[in-house]
C-alpha positions as CSV (number, residue, x, y, z in Angstrom):
1,X,27.5,35.3,-7.2
2,X,26.5,35.6,-10.8
3,X,22.8,36.0,-11.5
4,X,21.2,33.3,-13.8
5,X,19.1,36.3,-15.0
6,X,21.7,38.2,-16.9
7,X,19.9,37.1,-19.9
8,X,16.2,36.1,-20.2
9,X,17.0,33.5,-22.7
10,X,19.9,32.3,-24.8
11,X,19.5,30.8,-28.2
12,X,21.6,27.8,-28.9
13,X,21.6,26.5,-32.5
14,X,22.4,22.6,-32.1
15,X,22.2,22.3,-36.0
16,X,21.9,24.6,-38.9
17,X,20.8,21.7,-41.0
18,X,17.2,21.3,-42.0
19,X,14.9,18.7,-43.6
20,X,12.9,21.4,-45.6
21,X,13.9,24.3,-47.9
22,X,11.4,27.0,-47.3
23,X,11.6,30.0,-49.5
24,X,11.1,32.4,-46.5
25,X,14.0,31.1,-44.5
26,X,17.4,32.7,-44.5
27,X,20.0,31.1,-46.8
28,X,23.3,30.8,-45.3
29,X,26.9,30.1,-46.7
30,X,28.0,28.5,-43.3
31,X,29.1,24.9,-43.3
32,X,26.6,22.4,-42.1
33,X,27.3,21.7,-38.4
34,X,25.5,19.5,-35.8
35,X,26.6,20.1,-32.3
36,X,28.3,16.9,-30.6
37,X,27.1,16.0,-27.2
38,X,30.5,16.9,-25.7
39,X,30.2,20.3,-27.2
40,X,26.8,20.7,-26.1
41,X,27.7,19.9,-22.4
42,X,30.6,22.4,-22.8
43,X,28.3,25.3,-24.0
44,X,26.0,24.5,-21.3
45,X,28.5,24.5,-18.6
46,X,29.7,27.9,-19.9
47,X,26.3,29.6,-20.2
48,X,24.6,28.1,-17.1
49,X,25.5,31.0,-14.8
50,X,23.7,33.5,-17.0
51,X,20.3,32.3,-17.9
52,X,17.5,29.7,-16.9
53,X,16.0,29.6,-20.5
54,X,17.5,27.8,-23.5
55,X,16.0,27.9,-26.9
56,X,17.1,25.3,-29.6
57,X,16.7,27.9,-32.3
58,X,18.4,30.0,-34.7
59,X,18.6,28.4,-38.1
60,X,18.1,24.5,-38.9
61,X,15.6,22.2,-37.5
62,X,16.4,21.0,-34.1
63,X,14.4,17.7,-34.4
64,X,16.7,16.6,-37.2
65,X,19.6,16.1,-34.5
66,X,20.0,12.6,-33.8
67,X,20.6,13.3,-30.2
68,X,17.5,15.7,-29.8
69,X,16.0,13.7,-26.8
70,X,19.4,13.2,-25.2
71,X,20.1,16.9,-25.4
72,X,16.6,18.0,-24.0
73,X,16.8,15.5,-21.1
74,X,20.4,16.6,-20.2
75,X,19.8,20.2,-20.5
76,X,16.3,20.3,-18.6
77,X,18.2,19.3,-15.4
78,X,19.5,23.1,-15.3
79,X,17.5,24.9,-18.1
80,X,13.7,25.5,-19.2
81,X,13.8,24.1,-22.7
82,X,12.1,25.8,-25.6
83,X,12.1,24.5,-29.2
84,X,11.0,26.0,-32.5
85,X,10.2,23.5,-35.2
86,X,8.7,23.1,-38.7
87,X,6.7,20.1,-37.1
88,X,7.6,17.4,-39.7
89,X,9.7,15.4,-37.5
90,X,7.6,15.9,-34.4
91,X,7.5,12.0,-34.0
92,X,11.2,12.2,-33.2
93,X,10.4,13.6,-29.7
94,X,10.1,11.1,-26.9
95,X,10.5,13.4,-23.7
96,X,8.2,15.5,-21.9
97,X,11.0,17.7,-20.6
98,X,10.2,20.5,-23.0
99,X,8.8,23.7,-21.5
100,X,7.5,25.0,-24.7
101,X,7.5,24.0,-28.3
102,X,6.6,26.4,-31.2
103,X,5.5,24.8,-34.3
104,X,5.7,27.0,-37.6
105,X,2.6,25.8,-39.5
106,X,3.5,28.2,-42.2
107,X,6.5,25.6,-43.1
108,X,4.0,23.1,-44.4
109,X,3.9,22.6,-48.3
110,X,2.5,19.7,-50.2
111,X,5.7,19.5,-52.1
112,X,7.2,17.7,-49.1
113,X,5.2,14.6,-50.0
114,X,2.9,14.8,-47.0
115,X,-0.6,15.8,-47.0
116,X,-1.8,18.5,-44.8
117,X,-4.1,16.2,-42.8
118,X,-1.4,13.9,-42.1
119,X,0.9,16.7,-41.0
120,X,-1.7,18.2,-38.7
121,X,-2.7,14.8,-37.4
122,X,0.8,14.1,-36.3
123,X,0.8,17.4,-34.4
124,X,-2.4,16.8,-32.8
125,X,-1.1,13.4,-31.5
126,X,2.1,14.8,-30.1
127,X,-0.1,17.6,-28.6
128,X,-2.4,15.3,-26.8
129,X,0.5,13.2,-25.6
130,X,2.7,16.0,-24.2
131,X,0.7,19.2,-23.5
132,X,0.1,18.3,-19.9
133,X,3.8,19.1,-19.3
134,X,4.6,21.2,-22.4
135,X,3.1,24.5,-23.7
136,X,2.3,23.9,-27.4
137,X,2.3,27.0,-29.5
138,X,1.0,26.8,-33.2
139,X,2.4,29.7,-35.3
140,X,0.7,30.6,-38.7
141,X,1.5,33.5,-41.2
142,X,-1.7,35.3,-42.4
143,X,-0.4,35.2,-46.1
144,X,0.2,31.5,-46.0
145,X,-1.7,29.6,-48.9
146,X,-2.9,27.0,-46.6
147,X,-3.9,29.4,-44.0
148,X,-7.8,28.8,-44.3
149,X,-7.3,25.0,-44.4
150,X,-5.1,25.1,-41.4
151,X,-7.6,27.3,-39.4
152,X,-10.5,25.1,-40.4
153,X,-8.8,21.9,-39.3
154,X,-7.6,23.5,-35.8
155,X,-11.0,24.9,-35.3
156,X,-12.8,21.7,-35.9
157,X,-10.1,19.5,-33.9
158,X,-10.4,21.7,-30.9
159,X,-13.8,22.9,-31.1
160,X,-13.0,26.5,-30.8
161,X,-14.2,29.4,-32.9
162,X,-11.1,31.2,-34.1
163,X,-12.0,34.7,-35.1
164,X,-10.9,36.5,-38.2
165,X,-7.8,38.7,-37.7
166,X,-6.9,36.9,-34.5
167,X,-3.3,37.3,-32.9
168,X,-3.6,34.9,-30.2
169,X,-6.2,32.3,-29.2
170,X,-6.1,29.6,-26.4
171,X,-7.3,26.3,-27.8
172,X,-7.2,24.3,-24.5
173,X,-4.9,24.2,-21.4
174,X,-1.3,24.8,-22.6
175,X,-2.2,25.0,-26.2
176,X,-2.4,28.2,-28.2
177,X,-2.4,29.4,-31.8
178,X,-1.2,32.8,-32.9
179,X,-1.0,34.6,-36.3
180,X,1.2,37.3,-37.6
181,X,2.5,38.8,-40.8
182,X,5.3,36.9,-42.5
183,X,8.5,37.7,-40.9
184,X,11.6,39.1,-43.1
185,X,15.0,38.2,-42.1
186,X,17.4,41.2,-41.8
187,X,19.8,40.8,-44.8
188,X,22.2,42.9,-46.8
189,X,19.8,43.2,-49.7
190,X,17.0,44.8,-47.5
191,X,16.6,48.5,-47.7
192,X,17.7,50.7,-44.8
193,X,14.7,52.0,-42.8
194,X,14.3,54.0,-39.7
195,X,12.0,51.6,-37.9
196,X,10.5,52.6,-34.8
197,X,10.8,50.4,-31.7
198,X,13.2,48.9,-29.2
199,X,15.7,46.1,-29.7
200,X,16.6,43.9,-26.6
201,X,19.6,42.1,-28.1
202,X,22.3,41.7,-25.7
203,X,20.1,43.1,-22.9
204,X,17.4,40.4,-23.1
205,X,19.1,37.6,-25.2
206,X,22.2,36.4,-27.1
207,X,22.7,33.6,-29.6
208,X,25.3,30.9,-30.0
209,X,25.6,29.2,-33.5
210,X,26.4,25.4,-34.2
211,X,30.0,26.4,-34.9
212,X,30.5,28.1,-31.6
213,X,30.1,31.8,-32.9
214,X,28.4,33.9,-30.3
215,X,26.2,36.6,-31.9
216,X,23.8,39.3,-31.1
217,X,20.7,37.8,-31.7
218,X,18.6,34.9,-33.1
219,X,18.1,36.8,-36.3
220,X,21.9,36.9,-37.2
221,X,21.8,33.4,-38.8
222,X,25.2,34.2,-40.7
223,X,27.0,35.3,-37.5
224,X,27.8,38.8,-39.0
225,X,27.6,40.3,-35.5
226,X,29.8,37.7,-33.6
227,X,31.8,38.7,-30.7
228,X,33.8,35.5,-30.5
229,X,33.6,31.7,-30.6
230,X,32.7,30.0,-27.3
231,X,35.0,26.8,-28.3
232,X,37.9,29.3,-28.3
233,X,37.1,32.0,-25.6
234,X,35.3,31.6,-22.4
235,X,31.7,32.9,-22.6
236,X,32.2,35.3,-19.6
237,X,35.1,36.8,-21.6
238,X,33.0,37.3,-24.8
239,X,30.2,39.0,-23.1
240,X,32.7,41.2,-21.0
241,X,34.4,42.4,-24.3
242,X,34.5,46.0,-25.4
243,X,32.7,45.1,-28.7
244,X,29.9,43.5,-26.6
245,X,29.7,46.5,-24.2
246,X,29.7,49.1,-27.1
247,X,27.0,47.4,-29.1
248,X,24.8,46.9,-25.9
249,X,25.2,50.6,-25.0
250,X,24.2,51.8,-28.7
251,X,21.1,49.5,-28.5
252,X,20.2,50.5,-25.1
253,X,20.2,54.3,-26.4
254,X,18.2,53.3,-29.4
255,X,21.3,53.6,-31.6
256,X,21.5,51.0,-34.5
257,X,25.0,51.4,-35.7
258,X,25.6,47.9,-37.3
259,X,24.9,47.5,-41.0
260,X,22.6,44.3,-40.3
261,X,20.6,46.1,-37.4
262,X,19.7,49.0,-39.7
263,X,18.0,46.4,-42.1
264,X,16.0,44.8,-39.4
265,X,12.3,45.5,-38.3
266,X,11.9,43.0,-35.7
267,X,11.5,45.5,-32.9
268,X,9.2,45.8,-29.7
269,X,6.9,48.8,-29.7
270,X,6.6,50.9,-26.6
């Protein structure tokens, strides 16, 4: 019997469309595509033997998908659902079948015709309604221009003293905030560097793009490292391929042979 623990998690991009245009986000030339419900069910049936954790994330805003609640409720029968969102469409959620939701507070910008207080108040209302069943994780980059305003609002709302230079703070049961430096997507125009650390792609996780391409990790938003398309080749055959095995072996042995991998600094330190 195949273990559902082969991958700690699988990223599934249900749409690569987004309601925002953030300067830090990876720009892609891929056609805009949202997964249909039939495609969604097909993919879940293919990957069910290999993981228990499903992440609606690579590029795009998952809450923009018209069937987001239908997808969550269907998938939650067999998977633990995790979502990463910019938070602007938080009111589109009407289900408590989400294991964890990560909200990228650094996505806020007043150019999107919504005040910071209105944006945060919508998030607070969501959290109050759903955090009994769902972990809510606020994320914020330290160089964000609204950083101090956001921290001040959250501190007051939760009546918690958030220290300077914090990395993770529990605000209440199931609710957290963490801060980090801005993440830089691996791209061709990045310089090659000998970054120290371990990459868990293919061992820990794998990603499926909205067009069905199966790629090495959630940082490959353009599908550069794809091994095949799940709508054309069975998932079990894709992850049994020689190209998959070769790349996994290289990464396991600390060798980053792919061009995109050499430009990535998202690594785990021992």
